[in-house]
C-alpha positions in Angstrom: 5.4 8.1 -66.7 6.8 11.6 -67.4 8.9 13.4 -64.8 6.1 15.9 -64.1 3.7 13.0 -63.4 6.2 11.4 -61.1 6.6 14.7 -59.3 2.8 15.3 -58.9 2.4 11.6 -57.7 5.2 11.9 -55.1 3.7 15.1 -53.7 0.2 13.7 -53.6 1.4 10.7 -51.7 3.3 12.8 -49.1 0.3 15.2 -48.6 -2.1 12.1 -48.2 0.3 10.5 -45.7 0.2 13.7 -43.6 -3.4 13.1 -42.7 -4.4 16.8 -43.0 -5.3 19.4 -45.5 -3.0 22.3 -44.5 0.1 22.9 -42.7 0.6 25.3 -39.7 3.3 28.0 -39.7 4.0 30.5 -36.8 3.5 34.0 -37.8 7.1 34.6 -36.6 8.3 32.9 -39.9 7.1 36.0 -41.8 7.5 38.6 -38.9 9.1 38.3 -35.5 6.6 38.5 -32.7 9.0 39.7 -30.0 9.2 43.3 -28.7 10.5 45.5 -31.5 9.5 43.0 -34.2 11.4 42.8 -37.4 11.5 40.5 -40.5 11.2 36.8 -39.8 13.2 34.1 -41.6 11.1 34.2 -44.8 13.3 37.3 -45.6 16.3 35.0 -45.8 14.9 33.0 -48.5 13.9 36.1 -50.6 17.2 37.9 -50.1 19.2 34.8 -50.8 17.0 33.8 -53.7 16.5 30.5 -52.1 13.4 29.3 -54.0 14.3 25.7 -53.9 15.1 25.9 -50.1 11.7 27.4 -49.4 10.0 24.7 -51.5 11.9 22.0 -49.6 11.1 23.6 -46.2 7.3 23.7 -46.9 7.4 20.1 -48.0 9.2 19.1 -44.8 6.6 20.9 -42.7 3.9 19.0 -44.7 5.6 15.7 -44.2 6.5 16.1 -40.5 2.9 16.4 -39.5 3.0 14.4 -36.2 5.3 14.1 -33.2 8.2 13.8 -33.0 7.9 16.3 -36.0 10.5 14.6 -38.3 10.7 12.9 -41.6 13.1 10.6 -43.3 12.9 10.1 -47.0 15.4 9.2 -49.7 17.2 12.2 -51.3 15.9 11.0 -54.6 12.3 11.4 -53.3 12.9 15.0 -52.2 14.6 15.8 -55.6 11.6 14.2 -57.4 9.1 16.4 -55.5 11.1 19.5 -56.5 11.2 18.4 -60.0 14.9 17.9 -60.1 16.8 15.0 -61.8 20.1 13.2 -61.7 23.1 13.8 -59.5 22.7 17.5 -59.8 19.3 17.1 -58.2 20.6 15.2 -55.3 23.4 17.7 -54.7 20.9 20.5 -54.8 18.7 18.8 -52.3 21.7 18.3 -50.0 22.8 22.0 -50.3 19.2 23.2 -49.4 19.0 21.0 -46.3 22.5 22.3 -45.2 21.4 25.9 -45.8 18.3 25.3 -43.7 20.1 23.7 -40.9 22.6 26.5 -40.7 19.8 28.9 -40.2 18.4 26.8 -37.4 15.1 26.1 -39.1 15.7 22.3 -39.1 18.2 19.8 -37.6 19.3 16.7 -39.4 21.1 13.5 -38.6 21.9 10.3 -40.5 19.8 7.2 -40.0 21.2 4.4 -42.0 21.3 5.8 -45.4 18.7 8.5 -44.9 19.1 12.2 -43.8 16.5 12.5 -41.2 15.0 15.9 -40.9 13.5 17.4 -37.7 11.6 20.7 -37.6 12.8 23.6 -35.3 10.9 26.6 -34.4 9.9 28.8 -37.4 11.6 31.9 -36.0 15.1 30.6 -36.6 15.9 30.6 -32.9 16.9 26.9 -33.0 14.3 26.1 -30.3 12.3 22.9 -30.2 9.3 22.6 -32.5 5.8 21.8 -31.6 2.5 22.5 -33.1 1.5 26.1 -32.2 -2.1 25.1 -31.6 -1.2 22.3 -29.2 0.1 22.5 -25.7 3.7 21.3 -25.1 4.5 20.1 -21.6 3.5 23.2 -19.4 3.3 25.6 -22.4 -0.1 26.8 -23.4 -1.1 26.6 -27.1 0.2 29.8 -28.8 -2.5 30.2 -31.5 -0.4 32.7 -33.3 -0.1 30.8 -36.6 -1.5 30.7 -40.1 -2.3 27.7 -42.4 -1.0 27.1 -45.8 -3.6 24.9 -47.6 -2.4 21.9 -49.5 -4.2 23.5 -52.5 -0.8 25.3 -52.9 0.7 22.0 -54.2 -2.6 20.5 -55.7 -2.8 23.7 -57.9 0.9 23.4 -58.9 1.8 26.7 -57.4 5.1 25.4 -56.1 6.3 25.4 -59.8 3.8 28.0 -61.3 4.7 31.1 -59.1 8.2 32.8 -58.5 9.8 33.4 -55.2 8.4 37.0 -54.6 4.9 35.6 -55.2 5.4 32.8 -52.8 6.6 35.2 -50.2 3.6 37.5 -50.8 1.2 34.6 -50.5 2.7 33.5 -47.2 2.6 37.1 -45.8 -1.0 37.4 -47.0 -1.9 34.2 -45.3 -0.4 35.6 -42.1 -2.6 38.7 -42.3 -6.4 39.1 -41.5 -8.9 39.7 -44.3 -8.9 43.1 -45.8 -5.4 43.8 -44.8 -3.1 46.7 -45.8 0.3 46.3 -47.2 1.9 49.7 -47.9 5.0 49.2 -50.1 6.9 51.8 -48.4 6.9 49.9 -45.2 7.8 46.5 -46.7 11.5 46.6 -45.9 10.8 47.4 -42.2 8.0 44.8 -41.7 9.3 41.9 -43.8 12.6 42.9 -45.4 11.1 42.3 -48.8 11.6 44.9 -51.5 8.7 47.0 -52.7 9.4 45.7 -56.2 9.0 42.1 -55.0 5.9 43.0 -53.1 4.5 44.7 -56.0 5.2 41.9 -58.4 3.8 39.2 -56.0 0.5 41.2 -55.3 0.1 41.7 -59.0 0.4 38.0 -59.9 -1.8 36.8 -57.1 -4.5 39.2 -58.4 -4.0 38.0 -62.0 -4.3 34.4 -60.9 -7.6 35.2 -59.1 -6.3 34.3 -55.5 -6.2 38.0 -54.1 -8.8 40.7 -54.4 -8.0 44.3 -53.9 -10.2 47.2 -53.1 -9.3 50.8 -52.9 -10.8 53.2 -50.4 -10.4 56.9 -50.4 -9.8 58.7 -47.0 -9.9 62.4 -46.3 -6.4 64.0 -45.9 -7.1 67.8 -45.9 -3.5 68.8 -45.5 -2.3 67.1 -48.6 -2.3 68.5 -52.2 -5.0 66.2 -53.3 -7.1 66.6 -50.2 -7.3 62.7 -49.9 -5.3 59.6 -50.0 -6.1 56.2 -51.4 -5.5 53.0 -49.3 -5.4 49.6 -51.0 -6.8 46.7 -49.0 -6.4 43.0 -49.9 -8.3 39.8 -49.2 -7.3 36.3 -50.3 -9.8 34.4 -52.4 -10.4 30.7 -52.5 -8.9 28.3 -51.8 -6.8 30.6 -49.6 -9.3 32.8 -48.1 -11.3 34.6 -46.9 -10.6 33.4 -43.4 -12.9 32.9 -40.5 -13.4 35.6 -37.8 -11.3 33.6 -35.4 -8.4 33.4 -37.9 -8.9 37.2 -38.7 -8.4 37.9 -35.0 -5.0 36.3 -35.1 -5.5 32.7 -34.4 -4.7 29.9 -36.7 -7.3 27.2 -37.5 -8.1 24.6 -34.9 
């Protein structure tokens, strides 16, 4: 069996074991939801060029699908799912876990020979994790989350698209259908450069996962007398979303 086949087989087994078809992510991962807002932890991956760390983080969320929201797998398995080989692959996996832990997105501890990974809240606060659609103790379900369909892995997008495109896909999933994403505001909203946004939007459209429409609006005090606004909607298997999701609630 080739390395690519082993990688696909390992990912398929992990997704099947999770018992679901998508993973939930709080919108605070892309954009902080507190007063004043600001970019969420996704920006750390982009600015740090941490593609492998993002791949590993998403796989951990797929794997830790039930309470107590943790997972323990051999480092060789994580490396296999990332398409990495040999001692260099194991070293890379260890570095990515350490980087994620330093940013309080996960916590880890040793259990026998395994490094057991526990999810923390997606905003990087270090707070305990729970499914945002399920009540925890006295806390009401938040509902402010989006879903990453497992089609992301089933279509091989983990390895087919670059880091800016992954970031744009996650941002798009966090937005309602027919959303706007003005490039000039990208740094303020998500701390992703306009060039990265433009590149990611373009590739998603080329692959057929994103639809763009342009509307013209009256702007009588501009030289042209109008301005154009670009609106985007995800296409299958990532969208369009239901009305409930478009109103800011994740899937049930």
